[in-house]
C-alpha positions in Angstrom: 26.3 -76.8 59.1 23.0 -75.0 59.0 22.0 -71.6 58.7 21.7 -71.4 62.5 25.4 -72.6 63.2 26.5 -70.1 60.6 24.6 -67.4 62.3 26.7 -68.0 65.6 30.1 -67.7 63.8 31.8 -64.4 65.1 33.0 -63.4 61.7 29.4 -63.8 60.3 27.9 -61.3 63.2 30.9 -58.9 61.9 30.4 -59.2 58.0 26.7 -58.8 58.5 26.9 -55.8 60.7 25.1 -52.7 58.8 28.1 -50.3 59.2 30.7 -53.1 58.0 28.7 -53.4 55.0 28.1 -49.9 53.9 31.5 -49.2 54.6 32.6 -52.1 52.5 30.3 -50.8 49.4 31.7 -47.3 49.7 35.2 -48.4 49.8 34.7 -50.8 46.4 32.7 -47.9 44.9 35.3 -45.3 45.4 38.1 -47.6 44.3 36.7 -48.8 40.9 33.4 -47.0 40.1 33.5 -43.4 41.0 34.7 -40.7 38.3 37.8 -39.9 41.1 38.6 -43.8 41.5 41.9 -45.1 42.6 42.7 -46.4 39.1 42.0 -43.2 37.5 44.4 -41.6 40.1 47.1 -44.0 39.3 46.9 -43.2 35.7 46.9 -39.3 36.4 50.1 -39.9 38.5 51.9 -41.7 35.5 50.8 -39.2 33.4 52.1 -36.2 35.5 55.6 -38.2 35.9 55.7 -38.5 32.1 55.1 -34.7 31.8 57.8 -33.8 34.2 60.2 -35.8 32.3 59.5 -34.2 29.0 59.6 -30.8 31.0 63.1 -31.6 32.2 64.2 -32.4 28.5 62.9 -29.5 27.1 64.5 -27.3 29.6 67.8 -29.0 28.6 66.9 -28.1 25.1 66.4 -24.7 26.0 69.7 -24.3 27.3 71.5 -25.5 24.7 69.5 -23.3 22.3 70.4 -20.3 24.5 74.2 -21.2 24.1 73.7 -21.4 20.6 71.9 -18.0 20.3 74.9 -16.6 22.6 77.3 -18.1 19.7 75.5 -16.6 17.0 75.5 -13.3 18.1 79.2 -13.3 17.0 79.4 -12.3 13.4 82.2 -14.8 12.7 80.0 -17.8 14.4 77.4 -16.9 12.6 79.7 -16.7 9.2 81.2 -20.1 10.0 77.6 -21.8 10.6 76.2 -20.2 7.4 79.6 -21.7 5.6 79.5 -25.1 7.2 75.7 -25.9 7.2 74.3 -24.1 4.5 77.3 -24.1 1.9 76.7 -20.2 1.7 79.7 -18.2 0.3 81.0 -14.9 -0.5 80.8 -12.8 -3.6 83.5 -14.2 -6.0 84.3 -17.4 -3.9 84.0 -21.1 -5.0 83.2 -23.9 -2.8 84.4 -27.5 -3.2 82.6 -30.3 -1.6 85.1 -33.0 -0.7 83.3 -36.4 0.4 85.1 -39.3 1.2 84.2 -42.8 0.4 83.1 -43.7 3.9 81.2 -40.8 4.3 79.4 -41.9 0.9 78.7 -45.3 2.3 77.1 -43.9 5.4 74.7 -41.8 2.8 73.8 -44.8 1.2 72.7 -47.0 4.1 70.4 -44.2 5.4 
């Protein structure tokens, strides 16, 4: 199978066409080597999806915080939070912290 018989093949003629060679080189260049290559576009698309998920999560957190702020506008709710979370007390009042055995075990595990 010499060079002459290879040149007679139809696929060889198509593949050695100048336009096909230039187009093939262009597609390979754009897909892998260019600064705006397909690989970079895929990475950026994944990053956008990740950021949109984070955005949705943070919107949910903002809604939760708005609910808490609405509750905290009421003085009774604010006092309840201060007493339960920060162990604050009124003047001339004593606080007794009661811890059960099972809650002590959980604190030691952490």
